[in-house]
C-alpha atoms as a printed R data frame, in Angstrom:
    type eleno elety resid chain resno       x       y       z
1   ATOM     1    CA   GLN     A     1  -8.177 -18.696  -0.125
2   ATOM     2    CA   VAL     A     2  -7.055 -15.180  -0.986
3   ATOM     3    CA   GLN     A     3  -5.004 -13.536   1.717
4   ATOM     4    CA   LEU     A     4  -2.977 -10.335   1.927
5   ATOM     5    CA   VAL     A     5  -0.555  -9.895   4.854
6   ATOM     6    CA   GLU     A     6   1.159  -6.566   5.502
7   ATOM     7    CA   SER     A     7   4.371  -6.227   7.492
8   ATOM     8    CA   GLY     A     8   7.160  -3.845   8.130
9   ATOM     9    CA   GLY     A     9   5.412  -1.170  10.207
10  ATOM    10    CA   GLY     A    10   6.906   0.285  13.370
11  ATOM    11    CA   LEU     A    11   7.990   3.249  15.236
12  ATOM    12    CA   VAL     A    12  10.265   5.704  13.486
13  ATOM    13    CA   GLN     A    13  11.506   9.257  14.054
14  ATOM    14    CA   PRO     A    14  10.470  12.092  11.788
15  ATOM    15    CA   GLY     A    15  12.582  11.998   8.663
16  ATOM    16    CA   GLY     A    16  13.120   8.288   8.944
17  ATOM    17    CA   SER     A    17  12.256   5.463   6.584
18  ATOM    18    CA   LEU     A    18  10.326   2.173   6.561
19  ATOM    19    CA   ARG     A    19   9.589  -0.452   3.926
20  ATOM    20    CA   LEU     A    20   6.222  -2.079   4.116
21  ATOM    21    CA   SER     A    21   5.506  -5.455   2.547
22  ATOM    22    CA   CYS     A    22   2.231  -6.915   1.268
23  ATOM    23    CA   ALA     A    23   2.571 -10.690   0.778
24  ATOM    24    CA   ALA     A    24  -0.190 -12.498  -1.101
25  ATOM    25    CA   SER     A    25  -1.244 -16.100  -0.851
26  ATOM    26    CA   GLY     A    26  -3.993 -17.982  -2.616
27  ATOM    27    CA   PHE     A    27  -3.350 -16.190  -5.932
28  ATOM    28    CA   SER     A    28  -0.561 -14.683  -7.987
29  ATOM    29    CA   LEU     A    29  -0.153 -10.908  -7.744
30  ATOM    30    CA   ASP     A    30   1.210 -10.737 -11.267
31  ATOM    31    CA   GLY     A    31  -1.220  -8.649 -13.362
32  ATOM    32    CA   TYR     A    32  -3.159  -7.283 -10.409
33  ATOM    33    CA   ALA     A    33  -3.507  -3.554  -9.651
34  ATOM    34    CA   ILE     A    34  -2.404  -3.608  -5.996
35  ATOM    35    CA   ALA     A    35  -2.966  -0.570  -3.772
36  ATOM    36    CA   TRP     A    36  -1.836   0.794  -0.471
37  ATOM    37    CA   PHE     A    37  -4.265   2.725   1.764
38  ATOM    38    CA   ARG     A    38  -3.872   4.204   5.215
39  ATOM    39    CA   GLN     A    39  -6.218   5.126   7.935
40  ATOM    40    CA   ALA     A    40  -5.449   7.377  10.914
41  ATOM    41    CA   PRO     A    41  -7.634   7.307  14.048
42  ATOM    42    CA   GLY     A    42 -10.906   9.177  13.462
43  ATOM    43    CA   LYS     A    43 -10.215   9.670   9.813
44  ATOM    44    CA   GLU     A    44 -11.379   8.011   6.563
45  ATOM    45    CA   ARG     A    45  -9.274   5.418   4.867
46  ATOM    46    CA   GLU     A    46  -7.372   7.132   2.067
47  ATOM    47    CA   ALA     A    47  -5.463   5.847  -0.921
48  ATOM    48    CA   VAL     A    48  -1.684   6.314  -0.660
49  ATOM    49    CA   SER     A    49  -0.334   4.649  -3.803
50  ATOM    50    CA   CYS     A    50  -1.265   1.966  -6.245
51  ATOM    51    CA   PHE     A    51  -0.530   0.277  -9.522
52  ATOM    52    CA   THR     A    52  -3.476   1.594 -11.611
53  ATOM    53    CA   SER     A    53  -3.269  -1.294 -14.047
54  ATOM    54    CA   SER     A    54  -1.160  -4.336 -14.988
55  ATOM    55    CA   ASP     A    55   1.147  -2.261 -17.149
56  ATOM    56    CA   GLY     A    56   2.954  -0.874 -14.077
57  ATOM    57    CA   THR     A    57   1.420   2.690 -14.091
58  ATOM    58    CA   THR     A    58   1.515   4.059 -10.614
59  ATOM    59    CA   TYR     A    59  -0.415   6.659  -8.677
60  ATOM    60    CA   TYR     A    60   0.553   8.621  -5.634
61  ATOM    61    CA   ALA     A    61  -1.520  10.797  -3.361
62  ATOM    62    CA   ASP     A    62  -0.232  14.399  -3.349
63  ATOM    63    CA   SER     A    63   0.660  14.103   0.303
64  ATOM    64    CA   VAL     A    64   3.243  11.345  -0.304
65  ATOM    65    CA   LYS     A    65   4.468  12.173  -3.817
66  ATOM    66    CA   GLY     A    66   8.303  12.254  -3.937
67  ATOM    67    CA   ARG     A    67   8.541  10.533  -0.504
68  ATOM    68    CA   PHE     A    68   6.893   7.095  -0.980
69  ATOM    69    CA   ALA     A    69   7.519   4.512  -3.677
70  ATOM    70    CA   ILE     A    70   5.485   1.452  -4.606
71  ATOM    71    CA   SER     A    71   7.162  -1.560  -6.186
72  ATOM    72    CA   ARG     A    72   6.504  -5.247  -6.690
73  ATOM    73    CA   ASP     A    73   8.432  -8.458  -6.852
74  ATOM    74    CA   ASN     A    74   6.210 -10.968  -8.675
75  ATOM    75    CA   ALA     A    75   8.636 -13.830  -7.982
76  ATOM    76    CA   LYS     A    76   8.046 -13.255  -4.213
77  ATOM    77    CA   ASN     A    77   4.351 -12.484  -4.777
78  ATOM    78    CA   THR     A    78   4.884  -9.295  -2.741
79  ATOM    79    CA   VAL     A    79   4.242  -5.605  -3.255
80  ATOM    80    CA   TYR     A    80   6.202  -3.057  -1.286
81  ATOM    81    CA   LEU     A    81   5.784   0.507  -0.137
82  ATOM    82    CA   GLN     A    82   8.969   2.392   0.613
83  ATOM    83    CA   LEU     A    83   8.269   5.239   3.015
84  ATOM    84    CA   ASN     A    84  10.991   8.014   3.168
85  ATOM    85    CA   SER     A    85  11.171  11.387   4.862
86  ATOM    86    CA   LEU     A    86   8.348  10.352   7.173
87  ATOM    87    CA   LYS     A    87   6.281  12.979   8.895
88  ATOM    88    CA   ARG     A    88   4.150  12.821  11.976
89  ATOM    89    CA   GLU     A    89   1.110  13.099   9.821
90  ATOM    90    CA   ASP     A    90   2.034   9.818   8.118
91  ATOM    91    CA   LYS     A    91   1.133   7.981  11.337
92  ATOM    92    CA   ALA     A    92  -1.558   5.501  10.431
93  ATOM    93    CA   GLY     A    93  -2.568   1.954   9.860
94  ATOM    94    CA   TYR     A    94  -1.421   0.942   6.345
95  ATOM    95    CA   PHE     A    95  -3.400  -1.609   4.359
96  ATOM    96    CA   CYS     A    96  -2.843  -3.240   1.017
97  ATOM    97    CA   ALA     A    97  -5.716  -4.148  -1.251
98  ATOM    98    CA   ALA     A    98  -6.325  -6.097  -4.443
99  ATOM    99    CA   PRO     A    99  -9.129  -6.141  -6.989
100 ATOM   100    CA   GLY     A   100 -11.075  -9.269  -7.621
101 ATOM   101    CA   ILE     A   101  -9.886  -9.688 -11.190
102 ATOM   102    CA   ARG     A   102  -6.599  -9.635 -13.032
103 ATOM   103    CA   ASN     A   103  -5.883  -6.783 -15.399
104 ATOM   104    CA   ALA     A   104  -8.349  -4.431 -13.779
105 ATOM   105    CA   ILE     A   105  -7.847  -0.721 -14.409
106 ATOM   106    CA   ILE     A   106  -8.421   1.414 -11.310
107 ATOM   107    CA   ALA     A   107  -7.991   5.069 -11.731
108 ATOM   108    CA   ARG     A   108  -6.525   6.982  -8.751
109 ATOM   109    CA   CYS     A   109  -6.768   3.952  -6.523
110 ATOM   110    CA   ASN     A   110 -10.549   4.244  -6.261
111 ATOM   111    CA   ARG     A   111 -11.412   2.354  -3.111
112 ATOM   112    CA   ALA     A   112 -14.528   0.779  -4.783
113 ATOM   113    CA   GLY     A   113 -12.270  -1.143  -7.098
114 ATOM   114    CA   TYR     A   114 -10.795  -3.419  -4.415
115 ATOM   115    CA   ASP     A   115 -12.238  -6.640  -3.139
116 ATOM   116    CA   TYR     A   116  -9.497  -8.019  -0.885
117 ATOM   117    CA   TRP     A   117  -7.846  -6.288   2.042
118 ATOM   118    CA   GLY     A   118  -5.148  -7.112   4.489
119 ATOM   119    CA   GLN     A   119  -5.305  -6.553   8.191
120 ATOM   120    CA   GLY     A   120  -2.849  -3.717   8.160
121 ATOM   121    CA   THR     A   121   0.432  -2.737   9.699
122 ATOM   122    CA   GLN     A   122   0.820   0.221  12.061
123 ATOM   123    CA   VAL     A   123   3.254   3.065  11.333
124 ATOM   124    CA   THR     A   124   4.016   5.539  14.130
125 ATOM   125    CA   VAL     A   125   6.170   8.576  13.504
126 ATOM   126    CA   SER     A   126   7.378  10.186  16.734
127 ATOM   127    CA   SER     A   127  10.496  11.559  18.319
């Protein structure tokens, strides 16, 4: 059974940092274009960052470029999202997602390309 479990969220002050984790079970993340999305109350779910293909190419939304970094540890079957210089507008539930096939190419983290989703981890940025 495919499962994605996010962790690492919490309350942080503006300018602070968090590292989110997305641990997979039921399949190996190696070769999968994993993505991070976020959704704030009353807003649409939006792409934050992703591996666009199995070659390691990454994509970042303009709003997080230079502040967030996606990485992966295939040995731990985990993908990470490092959040730096957090702003109040980064407050949201953060979700990881995986496509249904290995070696998929998903341009700009197109939401339609993902078949599996985690339950999310909450990030709150407040002083």
